[in-house]
C-alpha positions in Angstrom: 140.7 93.5 146.3 141.0 94.6 150.1 137.2 94.0 150.9 134.4 92.2 149.5 132.7 95.8 149.1 132.8 98.3 146.5 131.2 101.7 146.1 131.2 103.3 142.3 130.9 106.8 142.4 130.3 108.5 139.2 131.9 112.0 138.8 132.0 114.7 136.7 133.4 118.2 138.3 133.5 116.8 141.6 136.8 118.0 142.9 135.6 119.9 145.7 133.7 117.0 147.3 135.4 113.7 146.1 138.3 114.3 149.2 136.0 114.5 151.9 133.6 112.1 150.9 136.6 109.5 150.6 137.5 110.1 154.3 133.7 109.6 155.1 133.8 106.4 153.3 137.0 105.1 154.5 136.5 105.8 158.1 133.2 103.4 158.1 133.6 100.6 160.6 133.7 98.1 157.4 135.3 100.7 155.1 134.6 99.4 151.3 137.1 100.0 148.3 136.3 103.1 146.3 136.1 103.4 142.4 135.6 106.6 141.0 134.3 106.9 137.3 135.2 110.3 135.8 134.0 111.5 132.7 137.0 113.9 131.8 136.5 116.6 134.2 137.9 120.0 133.7 138.0 120.5 137.1 140.8 118.1 137.9 138.3 115.1 139.4 140.5 112.5 137.9 143.7 114.2 139.1 142.1 114.5 142.7 140.9 110.9 142.8 144.6 109.7 141.2 146.2 111.3 144.5 143.3 109.9 146.6 144.7 106.4 145.4 148.3 107.1 146.2 147.6 108.6 149.8 145.3 105.7 150.5 147.3 102.9 149.3 145.3 101.8 146.5 141.8 101.7 148.3 140.7 104.2 146.1 141.0 103.7 142.2 140.0 105.9 139.0 138.8 104.8 136.2 139.5 107.8 133.5 136.8 107.8 130.4 137.4 110.0 127.8 134.3 112.2 126.6 130.8 112.7 128.8 128.7 109.7 127.7 126.7 110.2 131.0 125.8 108.7 134.5 124.5 105.5 133.0 127.5 104.5 131.1 130.0 105.4 133.6 128.1 103.1 136.1 127.8 100.5 133.8 131.8 100.5 133.2 132.4 100.7 137.2 129.8 97.7 137.7 131.4 95.8 135.1 134.8 96.6 136.6 133.5 95.6 139.8 132.5 92.1 138.5 135.8 91.6 136.9 137.5 92.1 140.1 135.2 89.7 142.2 133.5 92.0 144.7 130.6 90.3 146.1 128.6 93.7 147.0 128.4 96.8 144.7 126.9 99.9 145.9 126.7 103.2 143.8 126.5 106.8 145.0 126.5 110.4 144.2 129.7 112.4 145.0 128.1 115.5 146.3 127.0 114.4 150.0 123.2 114.0 149.0 123.9 110.3 149.9 125.3 110.3 153.3 128.1 107.8 153.8 127.1 107.1 157.1 124.0 105.3 155.1 125.9 102.7 153.2 126.3 100.1 155.8 122.5 99.7 156.5 122.1 99.1 152.6 125.1 96.6 152.4 123.4 95.0 155.6 119.9 94.7 153.9 121.7 92.4 151.1 121.2 89.9 153.9 117.7 89.6 152.9 117.7 90.9 149.7 119.6 91.3 146.1 119.2 95.0 145.8 118.9 97.6 148.4 117.5 100.8 147.3 118.3 104.2 149.4 114.6 105.5 149.4 113.8 109.0 150.1 109.9 108.2 149.9 109.2 105.3 152.5 108.7 106.0 156.6 111.9 107.4 157.8 113.2 108.6 154.4 112.8 112.6 153.3 114.4 115.0 151.2 116.1 118.1 152.7 116.5 122.1 151.5 114.4 121.3 148.4 111.6 123.8 147.0 107.8 122.2 146.3 108.5 122.3 142.4 111.5 120.0 142.7 109.6 117.7 145.4 106.6 117.6 143.2 109.0 116.4 140.0 110.6 113.7 141.9 107.4 112.5 143.4 105.7 112.7 139.9 109.0 111.1 138.4 109.1 108.2 140.7 105.1 107.3 140.5 105.3 107.8 136.6 108.0 105.3 136.6 106.4 102.8 139.0 102.9 102.6 137.5 104.4 102.5 133.7 106.7 99.6 134.7 104.9 98.0 138.0 107.9 98.8 140.1 107.7 97.6 143.7 109.5 100.7 145.1 108.5 104.0 146.5 111.5 105.6 145.1 112.2 104.6 141.8 114.5 107.5 140.4 116.9 107.1 143.3 120.7 106.6 142.8 121.8 105.2 146.2 121.8 101.3 145.8 123.7 98.2 147.0 124.0 95.3 144.8 124.5 91.5 145.0 127.3 90.6 142.2 124.4 87.8 141.2 122.0 90.5 140.5 124.2 92.7 138.6 125.0 89.5 136.6 121.5 88.5 136.3 120.7 92.4 134.8 123.0 92.0 131.6 124.8 95.7 131.8 124.9 95.3 128.1 121.3 95.6 127.3 121.0 98.8 129.5 120.5 101.4 127.5 119.7 104.7 129.2 122.6 107.4 129.7 120.8 109.9 132.4 119.2 109.4 135.3 116.5 107.3 133.6 119.4 104.5 134.0 118.2 104.2 137.7 115.2 103.2 136.7 116.1 101.0 134.3 118.3 99.1 136.4 115.6 98.9 138.9 113.3 97.4 136.5 115.6 95.0 134.9 116.4 93.7 138.1 112.5 93.5 139.3 112.0 91.7 136.2 114.9 89.3 136.5 113.4 88.1 140.0 115.4 90.1 142.3 114.1 90.4 145.8 114.2 94.7 146.4 114.4 96.3 149.9 113.8 99.9 150.3 116.2 101.6 153.1 115.1 104.9 154.4 117.7 107.7 153.8 117.4 111.4 153.9 118.5 113.5 151.2 119.9 117.0 151.2 120.8 119.0 148.4 124.4 119.1 147.2 127.0 120.7 149.3 128.9 122.7 146.5 128.9 122.3 142.6 126.1 122.2 140.0 123.3 119.7 139.4 124.0 117.8 136.3 120.0 117.5 135.4 119.3 119.2 132.3 116.4 119.3 129.7 117.7 116.7 127.6 118.0 114.3 130.3 114.5 114.9 131.6 113.4 114.2 128.2 115.1 110.7 128.0 113.2 109.6 131.1 109.9 110.9 129.8 110.1 108.8 126.7 112.5 105.8 127.7 110.3 104.5 130.6 106.9 103.6 128.1 110.0 102.2 125.4 111.1 99.7 128.3 107.4 99.1 129.2 106.2 98.1 125.4 109.6 97.5 123.9 110.4 93.7 122.7 113.7 93.7 124.9 111.4 93.9 127.7 112.4 91.1 130.2 108.3 90.8 130.8 107.3 90.5 127.4 110.0 88.0 126.5 108.8 85.7 129.5 105.2 85.6 128.0 
């Protein structure tokens, strides 16, 4: 372990984006180690990540998984590996440059006063770029839906650019997290809040991806629709277990 910080990057067909992202991350003043968690990308993302590992002396590593179990399991596996390796701070971000690597130091710095730092599009100073009205409405509506049902103290409940203290990830109990798609972001924030984590939102600008295709699908959308109320009313709800 070269540093105390790790960034986990789940990938599916991100071979074009990954080299530039790695360069940007490793050019930061305090560069993190990088863990790419690849779901058997047919475009060779796993091979690209392995080549980057050789070129960077191991600063980039890859966890190659078979099949495509989804974003949630990819992040969980990456977090578990980072915890096992002893990292004190673990971030997560997308590979498509919708999450600006230059914002990562601000997320890590926020952990000086918080247990979970969330890159937020919907606080003062944040925003989205290159989105049409329907996509803006869907994103805002999804965050509002999750916030109201789960009483989340965040404006951007669906955001996936986050930094965690290791103690917070340990308190969440990754084995209990069920979401596989983008609802994973909601569930993780919910479980962190239920565990008593101090959550701070950091404003970010969120542009559309540079190259490649979005992974959003009807199945992923529907998972969020039903799993959010499931979290609210399930016996596994940490709030209910406290009552």
